[in-house]
DOFIBA-428996 format. One record per residue (C-alpha): x, y, z; residue in one letter. Coordinates in Angstrom, 1 decimal. Example, Ala and Ser with C-alpha at 12.3 -4.5 7.8 and 13.67 -1.06 7.14 Angstrom:
{{12.3; -4.5; 7.8}; "A"}
{{13.7; -1.1; 7.1}; "S"}
This chain:
{{129.4; 138.6; 220.1}; "M"}
{{132.2; 138.4; 217.6}; "D"}
{{132.1; 140.6; 214.3}; "Y"}
{{135.4; 142.0; 213.9}; "T"}
{{136.5; 143.6; 211.4}; "P"}
{{133.3; 145.3; 211.7}; "F"}
{{132.8; 147.7; 214.9}; "F"}
{{129.6; 149.0; 216.8}; "L"}
{{129.4; 152.6; 217.2}; "S"}
{{126.7; 155.0; 219.4}; "E"}
{{125.7; 158.1; 218.9}; "Y"}
{{122.5; 159.3; 220.9}; "G"}
{{119.8; 157.0; 220.1}; "D"}
{{121.2; 155.4; 216.7}; "T"}
{{123.7; 152.5; 216.4}; "Y"}
{{126.1; 151.8; 213.5}; "S"}
{{128.0; 148.8; 212.5}; "I"}
{{131.3; 150.3; 210.6}; "C"}
{{134.3; 148.9; 209.0}; "L"}
{{137.1; 150.6; 207.9}; "N"}
{{138.0; 149.9; 204.5}; "C"}
{{141.7; 149.5; 204.4}; "D"}
{{142.0; 147.2; 201.3}; "G"}
{{142.6; 144.3; 203.5}; "E"}
{{139.6; 142.6; 204.3}; "Y"}
{{137.7; 140.3; 201.6}; "R"}
{{139.5; 142.9; 199.0}; "T"}
{{140.4; 140.0; 196.3}; "E"}
{{136.7; 139.2; 195.7}; "F"}
{{135.9; 142.6; 194.8}; "F"}
{{138.6; 142.9; 192.3}; "D"}
{{136.8; 139.4; 190.6}; "E"}
{{133.9; 141.8; 189.7}; "F"}
{{135.9; 145.0; 189.0}; "E"}
{{134.1; 145.4; 185.5}; "D"}
{{130.8; 145.9; 187.5}; "K"}
{{132.5; 148.9; 189.1}; "G"}
{{133.9; 147.5; 192.2}; "F"}
{{136.7; 149.5; 193.6}; "C"}
{{138.5; 146.9; 195.4}; "G"}
{{136.4; 147.0; 198.7}; "G"}
{{135.7; 150.4; 199.9}; "N"}
{{133.0; 151.7; 202.0}; "G"}
{{130.1; 152.2; 199.2}; "S"}
{{131.3; 148.8; 197.7}; "D"}
{{130.4; 147.0; 201.1}; "F"}
{{127.2; 148.9; 201.1}; "E"}
{{126.1; 147.7; 197.5}; "A"}
{{126.3; 144.1; 199.0}; "V"}
{{124.8; 145.1; 201.9}; "A"}
{{122.0; 146.1; 200.5}; "I"}
{{121.0; 142.9; 198.5}; "V"}
{{121.7; 141.0; 201.7}; "F"}
{{119.5; 142.7; 203.6}; "V"}
{{116.8; 142.6; 200.8}; "E"}
{{117.0; 138.7; 200.7}; "E"}
{{118.1; 137.8; 204.0}; "Q"}
{{116.7; 140.7; 206.7}; "M"}
{{114.4; 142.2; 204.5}; "P"}
{{112.2; 143.5; 208.0}; "D"}
{{115.2; 145.1; 209.1}; "L"}
{{115.2; 148.9; 209.3}; "E"}
{{118.5; 150.5; 207.9}; "I"}
{{120.0; 153.4; 207.0}; "D"}
{{123.7; 153.6; 205.3}; "Y"}
{{126.3; 156.3; 205.3}; "D"}
{{129.4; 155.2; 203.8}; "S"}
{{132.2; 156.5; 202.3}; "E"}
{{135.2; 155.7; 200.5}; "A"}
{{137.0; 155.1; 203.2}; "G"}
{{134.5; 153.5; 205.4}; "M"}
{{131.0; 151.1; 205.2}; "F"}
{{128.5; 152.1; 207.7}; "C"}
{{124.8; 150.8; 208.6}; "A"}
{{122.9; 152.6; 211.2}; "M"}
{{119.9; 151.2; 212.8}; "F"}
{{117.4; 152.4; 215.6}; "G"}
{{118.3; 149.5; 218.2}; "S"}
{{121.9; 147.9; 219.5}; "K"}
{{120.1; 144.5; 218.8}; "E"}
{{119.1; 144.9; 215.5}; "D"}
{{122.8; 146.6; 214.7}; "A"}
{{124.6; 143.5; 216.0}; "E"}
{{122.1; 140.9; 214.7}; "K"}
{{123.0; 142.9; 211.3}; "F"}
{{126.8; 142.7; 211.8}; "A"}
{{127.1; 138.8; 212.8}; "V"}
{{124.9; 137.7; 209.8}; "A"}
{{126.6; 139.8; 207.2}; "Y"}
{{130.2; 138.7; 208.3}; "K"}
{{129.0; 134.8; 208.3}; "A"}
{{128.0; 136.0; 204.5}; "A"}
{{131.0; 137.7; 203.6}; "I"}
{{133.0; 135.1; 205.0}; "E"}
{{131.4; 132.5; 203.1}; "N"}
{{133.3; 132.6; 199.8}; "D"}
{{130.5; 131.3; 197.9}; "D"}
{{127.6; 133.5; 199.1}; "V"}
{{130.0; 136.6; 199.0}; "F"}
{{130.4; 136.0; 195.2}; "R"}
{{126.4; 135.3; 194.9}; "A"}
{{125.9; 138.4; 196.5}; "L"}
{{128.5; 140.6; 194.6}; "L"}
{{126.7; 139.0; 191.1}; "K"}
{{123.3; 141.2; 192.1}; "K"}
{{124.8; 144.3; 193.8}; "A"}
{{124.5; 147.3; 192.2}; "E"}
{{127.6; 150.1; 192.3}; "V"}
{{126.1; 153.4; 191.9}; "Y"}
């Protein structure tokens, strides 16, 4: 199952899907929405988009976030849920139209 550049991290009974936010992955889209407060694709930016994505596409998924400027991090209680999210979220982000729609709805905090 490929969801690169996202990666899985395990710690005890928590499974995290993470992304190093190095200013390379899909940043041109965040730049389009800079007026909404996005910061070029940092961890908080990817989290804001993930919140909308989960609400719309995977509302029954139990997920916690622990993102920071340099990394997006979504935490799950099972590896299956983590990987299911990673595959679906990557597919949404890599579809230009879907990604723009999510960016329009996302709220930066």
